N, C-alpha and C positions, 0 to 999 in steps of 0.2 A: 479708305483703308485705315485700319487701326495701326498707329505707329508703335505705341507702347501698351502692353496689357500685363497687369500684375494680378496674379491669382493666388489667393490664400497665403500671402507672404507672412512668415513667422521669423522673427529675429530674437535670439536669446543670447545675452552676453555671458562670458564666463562668470560663475557665481550665481547664475539663475535669474538675472534680471530680464524679464520678458518685455523688450522695448517695442516690438511690433507684433501684433497678434491678429492674424487672419485678415490682412488688408487686401482688398481688391480695388484696382484702379484701371482706367482705360483712357487713352489720349490719342487723338488723330493729329496728323500733320496740319499745321496752321491754326491749331487750337491752343488755348491757354487754361491750364488747370491750377487752381490755388489750393494749397494745403495749409490749414491754420490750426493753431493750438498753442497752449502755453509751453514754456520750456519744460522738457521732461515728458512730453506727450508722444515722442517717437518720430517727429517730422524729419530731423536731420539723419537719424538712423535709417529711415526709409530711403532718403536720398542716397546715402552711402551704399545701401544694399543694392541699388539699381545697377551700380557699376562695380560691385564686389570690392569696395574700398574699406570694409570693416576689418577690425583687428583680428589677428590669429586667435583661434579658439572660440570664435563666435559661431553659434549654430544658426544656420539659415535653411529654411525649407519653403516650398511653394514654387512658383514660376515667375520669372521676369522676362516676358517675351518682347524683344525689340526687333521690329520688322519680322516677326514670326519665329525668331530664334531665341532660345532660352539662355540668357546670360549666365544663370547660375550653374549650368552644366557645360559651358564652353571650356575648351582647353585654354591655358594661360595665354598662348599665342593669339587666339581669337579674341580674348578679352582685351589684350593690348591694342589690337586693331580696332576694336569697338570704341575704346576710350579715345577721346578727342575727335576721331573721324565719324563714329556713329552717334555718340552722345558725349556731352561735356558738362562740367559743373562750374558755376560761379559761386565760390565759397563766400561766406560772410566774413567781414573784416579784411578788406583788401590789403591793408598795411601788414597784416600777419601772413597773408597768402603770397605776397610778392617777395622775392629775394632782395633784401636791402642793398646787397653789394653788386648787383647786376643791373645794367640799364634795362629799362622796360622793353625797348625794341628787341633786345636779345632774348628776353623771356617770352615775348610773343612769337619770335622766330623759331624758338626751340622745338615746339611740336611740329612745325612745318618741316624742319630738317629731319626729325626723327620719323614722322609718319608719312611724309610725302616724298622723302628722298630728294628734296630740292637742293640746289646749290646754295651756298652762303649768300650770294648776291640776290638770288631769287627770294630767299627767305626774308632778307632785309626789306626787299621791295614789298613783299606781302605784308610785313609788319607795318610799314608806312601806310599801305592801302587800308588796313584794318583800323588803324588809328583814325584816319580820316573818315572812315565809315561810321565810327562811334562819336564823331564830332570833335576830334583833336587834330591839330596839325601834325603832319608826318615828322616834323622836326623834333617833336616831343619824344621820339624813339630814343634819343640820346640822353634823356633824363633818367635819374635814379628815382626810386619810389618816394624818397623823402622830399624831393623837389616838386612833387605834384600835390594838389589839393585832394581832399577826400573824394570829391566827385570825379576828379580826373583819374585817380587810382581805380575807382570802380569802373570807369569806362575802359581802362586798360584791362581789367579782369574780364570784361565782356568781350573785348577784342581778342583776348587769349582764347576764350571759349569758342569763338567763331573761326579760329585759325584754320581748322581743317574741314570746314563746312559740315558740321554735324547736323543730323536730322532732329536731334532732341537736345534741349538745353535745360538743365536743372539749376535754378537760381535760389540759393539758400540764404534767406534774409539779405538780399542784395542792397537794401537801402536803410538798414537799421541804424547805422552810425552817421547818417547824413541829415543835414537840416532839411526842412520841408520844401524849400525851393529847389535844392539840388535833387532831392528825392523825386519830385515831380518830373524833373528833366530826365532822370534815369529811367523812370517808369515809362515815359513817352518814348524814349529811345528803344527800350525793350519791346514795346508794342509795335513800333515801326519795323524793327528787325524781324519779328515773327511774321508780320504781314508780308514784308518784302521777300523774305527767303523761304517762306512756307515751312518753317520749322515748328515742332511742337515744344511748348514751354510748360515746365512745372515750376511754379513760384511758391516758395515756402516763407511763411511769415506768421507772427502772432497777431498782426494787424488786419482784422477783417475788412476794415474800410479800404485799405490799399488793395487787397485782393478783389473786393467787390468792384472796384473801379477799373481793375486791370484785366481780370480773368473772365473766361466764359463760364466755367463751372468752379464750384468751391467744395472742397472736402474738409470737414472738421474732425480732428483726431483728439482723443482723450485716452490716456493710459494705454497707448499703443494700438487702439482700435479706432475705426471710422465710426463716428456717432451720428454724423449727418452729411448728406451730399445732395447737390442739386445745382440749378442755375445760380451763379454767384450773387447776383443782385437780390434774388428771392431769399436765399439763405441769410444774407446780411440783414434784410429789412423785415423778414418774417420767419425767423428761425423756429424750428419745431422741436428741437432738443433743448432742454434747459441749459446745458453747457454752452451750446452755440448761441443761445439767446443772451446768456450772461457775457460772453465774449463781445457780442455786438453792442450790448448796452454799456460796455466799459469805455466806448469811444463817443464823446459828445458829438451831436449833429450840429453842423453849422446852421445858424438861424433858429435853433430850437432852445429857447431859454430853459425849459424844464431839464433837458439833459446837461446843459452847461452848469446850472447852479445846483443840480442834485445828481451828480454822476453816480452810476451804479458800479459796484465792484463785486468780487466773488471771494469770500473768505477762504483761507486755507490754501493748500498747494496740491498739485497732482500727487497721487500715491507713489510710493517707492515701487518701481517695476519688479523688484525682487520680493515684495510682500504686498501683493494686490489684495484688496478686500474681497470678501465673498460677494456674489451677486453682481449687480451693476457697479463698476468701479467708481462711478460718479456719485452714488447714492449718499456717501457721508457728507458731501458738499451740496447736494441737490436741495433747492428750496421747496420742491413739491414731491418728496419721496412717498412711496407706498410700501407696505410691508413686504410685498413680493420683490421689491428692488434690492433688498438686503440678502435675498437668497437665490435669485435667478437672474442671470445676465440676459440682456434684451437683444434680440437680433435686429438687424435693419428691417424696417417695415415701410410699406408704401406710405408716403407722406404727402401725396399730391402728384400731379403730372411731372414725371421725370425727377422725382425727389424721393429720398428715403431718410429715415431717422431711426435710431436705436433707442426708443423710449416707450415705456408702457402706456404713456398718455397719447401716443401718436394715433391719428385717426381723425383728429380735429386739432385746432390750435393748442399749443401747450397751455394747460390751465394755470391760473394764478393760485396762490396758496389757499384761498377760500374754497374754490371748486375742487382742488386736490383733496382737501379735507372731506368734502362731501363724497368724492369718489371712494375714499378710504372707508367711510361709514357704510356706503352702499355695497362694498365688496366684503365687508366683515360679517 
């Protein structure tokens, strides 16, 4: 059964910034979906929209079906019940998300008190159990956030997200500020929790390598739209959209001297959501644009078994600059 289904989601901030444009997603319990893209591509906005955490004045349309119920049309009482118990978010930057003047055990216990109606003693016990579940001793419940390392704080954030046994966890850049050894530990922890508790996971990151190693499927966003989606390892190793391919190439492969000594990058930045270019939003940065790309946006097309990509070149592998030039001559 589908745990989460997002249909034609549109999010526009006050002032006209179109941060999310027509996004469709689906996730089953026990599965892991990665969402990738540079800063400004709409990943975090999408995450906040799932639980109606966007600022006042933001226009949201479409459907966000969690266990078949549309979060966007729920009454506020229903939304409060869904948050924590139905779905929870692990925000990026644990030190900024935790309250510095409260002990971490109290912060983990708070949603248990509010949403489960537990006694104070039961909530404290639950906090200790959750800390042990994420690999910390229950005694660390008495610590303040500044007394913990970055990896320990991130484990506290994950414990908080699990406090009310949600079916869906959204992890927004959960390992960005961590060193590679701690990052690996947190990723393995998240994988284990998903498998043990049969929850659905959405992991958001700019790092395709992390998502390919952790998730079942991968969605790549650019300028608020999905530009490629498919099995995570396939998208990472054989991207069909030029943007997804550029993201993948930006990370050197271990044991590959060519990528180590000649890393690839992508010039420029994603466009301003309030002033998107005509046609395909990626065409000003695209290494293989055609004339049609400047005037016509590209829909998601079949790019192989269980894969789609929004590029005029889709149907075969994304061409290099030489073959793109030949395509341009043949269509002129």
